[in-house]
N, C-alpha and C positions, 0 to 999 in steps of 0.2 A: 503494500499499500504505499501511494505517496500522498502526503499533505499539502495541500496547495495552500499557500499563504497570500496575504493581500499583496496587490501590486505596487511596485515602489517605482520613483523615476529612474534610478540608475541602480545596477548591481555591477560590482568590481569583483573579478576573480583573482585574488592573489593580492597579498598586502605588503610586496616588496617595494622597490623605488618605485618602478610605474604605477603601481595600483595606489600607493600612497601619496604620490604627487597628485594624480588625478583626483583623489578622494579630498585632500586638502583644499585643491583649487575649485572644487566643485561645492564643497560644504561652505567654503568662505563667500560663495555667490548665493548662498541660501537653498541651495538644492540638496534633498535628502538622498543620501547614499546608503546602501547596505554593503559591506565589505565582507567577502567569504574568504578564510584563510584556513587551509586544512591542518596547519600546525596549532601551537598554543601562543598565546600573547606572551610578549616580552618587555622587559624595561631594563635599565642599568642595574637595578637590585639584582636580576638573574644572573649578572657576571660577576658579581661580588665574590673574591676568591676563586676567580676564574682562570687563572693561570696554571690550568691544569692540561699538559700536554697530551697526556694519554687519554683523557676524556673526550676533548674536542678536537684534537688533530686526528688522533689514530682510531678511536671510535666514532668519530664524526657525530656528535650529539646534535649538533645543529643542522645535521642535513637530512634529506629524504630517506627513509627506510628501504634500501634496495630490495629487501625481503619481501615486500609488499608491491611495489612499484619502481620498475627500472626501464631501461631501453634495450633494445637487441641491436646489435652491430654486425656489420660486414664491410668488408674493404671492396668489394666488387659487385656488380649485377648477378654474376653466375655464383657468388657464395653464399653459402647458408648462415643466416645471421643467429647470433647466439647473445643469451641474456648478459649483460654487464652485473656480475655478482658481487663486486666489492669495487670502491673507488681507488681510480689509479690515475686517472686523468681529470677530467672536470668534476666537479662536486657540486650537487643540488641543494640549495638552502630550503629549509622547512621551518614554518613559524612566522610570526609578524616580523616584518625586518626581512625576510627571505635572504637572498644573496646579498642585500645591503648590509645585512648585520655581520656577516662574517668575511666580507671582502677586504681587501688591503688598502684600497683608498686611493688608488692612482686614477686621476681624473683629468683626461685630455680633451681637446677638441678635436674633431677630424678636420683633415685639410681641404681647402677651398677646391682642390683637385679631386677630392673624394666624392663629392657631390655632383660632379660633372665629370666623371672619371671616362666615360666612353668618348663624348666630345673632345675633351682636352688631348686624350690619347691619339685621336685619330688627326686632330688638328696639328699635332707636334710630329707625329712619324707616319702617318698613314693607317689605313683599316687594316692593312697587312701585319701590323704590330699586335692585333688580337687574334689569338688563334681560334679556329672554328669551334673548338670543345668549350671554350669561353662564351659561347653566345648568350649566356644569360647577363654578361656584363653591359649594365646601362646606368645611365644619369639617374638620380634620385628622384627627380622632379622637382626638386627644393635647392637653392643655392646656399652656400656659406653665408652670405650676406642677409639671406633670409632667416637662416638659423641663428645668428649670433644674438639677438636679442633673448632667445630662448635658453642658450648657453649662458648669457650674463645673468638671467633669474636663477638658473640652476647653481650656478657658482655663489652666489650670493647667499642663496637659501643654506648650502651647505658650508659655507665659510672656507672654500677652496684657498689654500696656502700655494702661492707660486709666484713666478716672475714672467714678464713678458719675452716672447721668442719671436725673433724677427722673420724666421721662415715659415711662421703659422699664418693665418688670416690675422686682419686687422681686429681690434677690440675696440668696444665703446668705453669699457673702464679696466683699470687695472683688477687683478685678483684681489679680493676682499682683505686678505690676510698675507703677510710677507712669507717667503719660502722657508721651508725647514732648514735646520742647521746643516752646516757642511762638515762632515766627520772627515777624518785624515784619509780614510779610503777614498771618499768622494774627491778630496783634493788631490789625490794622485791622479785620478781619471782626469780631474780638470787641467791638471798641468801637462798631460800627455796630449790631450784634445787642443789645448791651446798652441802647443808647440806645432801641431798639424795646420793650425788656421782655422781649426773649427771653433765654433761658439757654443760652448756647453751650457747647459741650464738644469736649475735644481726640478725634479720632477715635480708637477703639480699635484696637491696632495689634499684630500678630504681629512688627512690628520691634522688637527689644528696648530698652528705655529704658535698662536697666542689666544688668550680667551677672546671669545666673540660672540655678539649678538647679533642675530639675523634680522632681515626685515619683518618677520612673522613675531619677533620677540623672544625667540627660543635662545637661550644662553647656555653657551658651553665652554669647558674649560681647555687648556692646551695639552697636546699629546705629552706623554711622559716617557716615551722612546723604551717602552717596557718591552718590546719585542713580541707581543701576543696580539696580532691583528688578524692575520688570514687564518680561517677556521674558528676565530675567536670573537664573542663580542666585546666591545669596550666599556668597562665598567665606570670609566671616567666620564663617558660621553664625548670624548675628544674626537673620536673618528666619525665622519659623517655617517648616520645610519636612519633610515626611515623610521625607525622606532623611537628615535629622540628627537627628530626634526618634524618631517612632514604629518606623521600619523598622529603625534599629540596635537598639533593644531587643529587637525579634522576631528578629533574627539571634543577639543574645547568649544567648538562651534553647537555642538550638541546635535548636528545634522548626519553624524555618521553612526550607525548601528554595525558595530564590528562582531561578526560571528567567527569564533575561531573552533578549531576541529571541526571545519565545514569543507568538505571534499567535493569539489563540484564535478560530476561525471558526464554530462553533457548540456548542450543548449537545447532549448525546445523551439519547434517551430510549427507554424500552420499557414497555410495560404500563402507560402513562400516567405513569410515574415519571421523572424526571431521572437519571441514571445517572453524568453527569460531562462532559467538554467534549473537542473535538476542536481541537487547535492544530498550527501548523507551526512549526518552527524556521526563522527568518528568515535564517540564516547557511548552513544546510545544505539546505533545501528538503524536509526529511523532515516527515512528518505524525505525530503522537502522538494516541492516546485517553488521557485520564487520568481513569478512574474516581474517583468521590469520593461519600461519605455526604452531604455538603451541598456546594453549588455557590453562590459568593457571587459575582455580577456586579457589579463594583465599577470599573467604566472609566468614560468621559466620558458625559455625558446622552446624546449622540446614538448612542454604541456600546451603552448599556445598552438602549436601543429595539431598536436594529438585530440584536443578537444574539438577543434574545428571538423579533422577528420571522422572522428568518432560520432559527430553531431551530425555529418553530412553536410555541413555549411560550407560553400565555397567548392571551387573544382581541382580534386586532387591532381598533381603534377605528375606526369608520365615522363621518365626520362627519354623511353624510346622514339617519342612523338615530338617531344618538346612542349605538348600541349598542357594545359592545367597549371596552376600557381601555389595551391597549398602544398608545402614541403619542398619548394623550389628554392634554389642557391643557398644552401646551407654551407657554412662556412666557419673556419676554426681560427687558428693563429699559428705561425710559423716561428720557430726558435732555433732551427739549425743555424750553424755558422758561429755559435758562441763560443768563446774560450774560457777556459779555468786555469788560473793563474796560481802557482805555489812558490813559497820562499823559503830558503833555509834560514836566514837569519833576521827576517822583519816580521813584525807582529802589528795586528790590529786589533781591537776591541770589538769582535764580531757579534757577541753577545747582546750589545745593546741595538737598539734599533726600532724602526716603524714600518708599516706596511707599504708606504709610499716613499720611504726615504731611500733617495738614488739621485743621479745624476745622469744627464744625456745629451747626445748631440742629434740635430734636426737635419744634417745635410745629407743623409742617406734615406730619408721618409719620403713616401710618395713620388713625386716627379721632380724633387729637388736638385736631382743630378741629372745628367744625359744618359737616357736610355738606349741611344742609337747603336752603340756597340755591344749591348747585353741582349741575352735571350729572355728576358723577362720584363715585366712592368711593375709599377708601385715599388716600395721598399720597406726598409725596417729602420726602427730606432735601434741607435748603438747605447747601451746603458751600463752602468754599474749601480746595483743596488746593495741597501744594507737593512734586511729586514729584521735582523736578529736570528742568530743560529742557535735553536733550541735543542737541548741535549739528545734527545730520542732520534729525531727525524734527519738532524744534519751530520753526517759524517763524511767530510769530503776528503778524497785520498786521490793521489794521481792514478791514472788509467794504468792498468796492469797489476794494482795490488788485489790481492785476493779478497772475497766479499766477507770472510769471516776469520779467526784465528789469530795468531800472536802478532804476526806483521799488520793485520788489518788494525788492531787495537794500538799498535805503537804508532802508526801513522795518522790514525785518527786523533791521537793526541798530539803528535807532533805539528799537524797542520791545522789543528783547531783554529787557531787565531793566525795562522800564516798562509791564507788563500785569499784570492781575490778573484771575483767574476766579471768579465766583460761579455756583456749578454746581447742578444738580438732579439726583437719582437718583430717580425714581419707581418705584412698584410696577406690575407686568405681571399682569392679571388674564386668567383663561381666556377665549378666544373658542370657540365649537363649531365654527369652521372653520380654528382654528390648532391644528396637529396635525403627527405624524411618521408617516410609513408607508415602506415599501419602494418604490423608483422601477421602475417597469415596463420601463425601457429600459437605464439606465446600471448597470454591475457594476464591481466592483473588480478587482485583479490575479488574484485567485483564482477568479473568475466569480461571486461573490455578490452579490446586488442591492444597490446603495448605498441610504443612506437618503434619503428625500425629505422635506424640510421645507416645509411651507405655512404662511405667517405674513405677517400685515400689521398694522400698527398699529390700533387700536379707537377707536372714539369716545370710550370712557373716557381713553385715552391722551392724545387730541387735547385733551379738554377739561381734562385735568390739567395738560398742558404750558402751555397759553394762562393758566392761573391762577396757575401757578408763576412764569411770566415776570414778572406784577406785582410778586411778591416781590423776585425777584433784581434786578429794575431798581430798586426802592426801595432796596436795599443799595448798588447801583450809584450812585446819586444822593446817598446820604448819605455814602459813602466819598469823593466828590468827582471821579470820573474826569472826564476832558476828552472822551473818546470812549466810548460805551456801544453795543455790539452786542449784541442781545438775540434769541435766537430764540424768536419768540412762536408759530410755527405748526409741526405734528410734519409732516415730509414723509413720502413713502411709504417703506417699509421697503426698504434696500437693502443687500445683503449684503457690498458692496464698499465701502462708505462709512461705515455706522452703526458706532460704536466701544463696544462693551460685550462683556464676556466672561461674562456671568452668564445661562447657559441654563439653564432649570429644566423640569421636568416629563416626560412620556412614560409613566413607570411610578410612578404616584402612590399615596400612601398614603389610607386611609379607613377607613370602619365598614361599608360595602356593597360585596361582591364584584362587583355589578352598575356601580358608579360607580368603583371603585378596583381596581387591580392587586396592591395590598399592604397588609397590616395594619399596624398600628403599630410592630411590629418588624422591619418592611421583609421580612417572610415574604409570598410570594406565595400568594394565594388559591388559585390554580389549579396550583400545584406546590410542595408544603409544604416540600420540602429546597431550595429556591432562595430566596436573600435577595438583593434587588436593592438595592445601597447606593450613595447619591450624592443629588445635588439633582435628579435625575430623579425623586426621590420626592416633590417639592414639588407640592403641587396648585395653587398658584400662587406667584408670586414677590414678595416683599416689596419695600420700597424700600431695602434692605439689601443688601450683597453677602454672597453665600450660604454662604461657608464655614465659618462659625459654626455655624450650622444644620446644614449637612452633616455637620461635625464631631460635634456632640451626637448626630445621628441613627444615626451610624457607631458611637458608644459603645453607644446602645440595642441597635443590630442585633447587636453582638458578645455582649451579654448574652442577647438572644434565641436565638442560635445554640448558647451552650452549654446553654442551657435545652433546646433541640429535641434536642440530641444526647443528653441524658440522657432525655428524656420522649416525645420524637417528637410528632407530631399538630400541628395549627394552634393557634398559641400564644394567639389571640385568637378568639373566636366571632364569628361575622357577626351 
């Protein structure tokens, strides 16, 4: 039996950054919102005495329970997909705040090049620079200049600490707080970068460099550099987190009804229009139907696609024909080309740190360098970070060291504070055979098909990684490391080993309903009262962490929802 509840103006599925921003903006405008979150509520009080590496990093207390719901994955169309049984690569948040509670806090803007990538690539290099398998590479339908005000709003809300970077787009305002401190490790990178003529900058961070009160009146204290950011909530509230920024604002309006432990199973529809959602109370097992004028799907990348596919909303993507949009353009992030440095007689304090503490150069990002003589497009950030090395997870040793035993222990201790990363983070561009669909065999605990991911690194990824390895090795040699381990080749994708949580695509924006699922307000072309908010909207992933762009798009979506509630219809004409 399903209990039907009274209709509401807006129901929001998922209460992370996307759902939190939308809820805050709508409730401030006087619109009633029901927020459905499958996990529990959280505040900073839940993280007191939270520096428990075993509990949070290794037993993943803040993450989705993979024994109840997971994804299946395969590398090729002909392969058999198998369930991801434990976290090895991306991690999926659970509870109020979502991934915005356990993230590191690196907060970038995408480049002007990203939003018009197809046009700008063809203008500079010709159509032949884009390979046939990258047919899904398209402009976003919105420019950097149009996105800039939304970026500015997100940065002021979260109190982003940073400094202006010349090779990025123009800014209306400086970052609201200064950059984080430069550690000795960061100064070594800066010295090397400057010697090459590059202009290094401190990574923009949602870890506050100083106490800050945002435009909504939310006050937070400065980062303590405790080294417990990714996989952990911040007990100080120093890390930008929807649970301490936008969600409290929505609650204070009295217009948000937050229902936790509420797992949305599908969207309901009749007569070609979506009517609401069906969800199950995870504590009692009861099922409810929540009718709404507008449904906002704002859960993680995988679940955004999965909910639409399981609900029959939108047209599923078919990699063989190239038709359809739901599940299309799944992208990830590229980290091949990094170098790990080891020293015999130098030490750094690597146990102190913050999730976004680091330094980087922009010269190899996007199209900031000439790609005429290389066989890839886009680029990577070259960076050195100091997150803080925790004792269980981090045992950096030179390549060739045994994985256990006396030598492993000896070198783990020897190099504990005598190592230095020079890393890459590269863009991920769409391949026509990298996509998301429903698994034909595996189901969740409620009998709904799991999401199937088909993904493998591309020729563009491999060429980019090899090129970037020459840059990171040049840095390593200039810094003067005794041992340099450089990853020159991109190995096949492995969901249990690769380490990056920047999943994008599946429900992408654009200007053509035949090629995209959403318009630039994140409104579905095929279901005008459904807005799908999150990095699932990205047609490709840039070389940056996605949260800043996700936040900016969330503010734009909130603007669009208010407009739709007043006027109805598609907000952007195809």
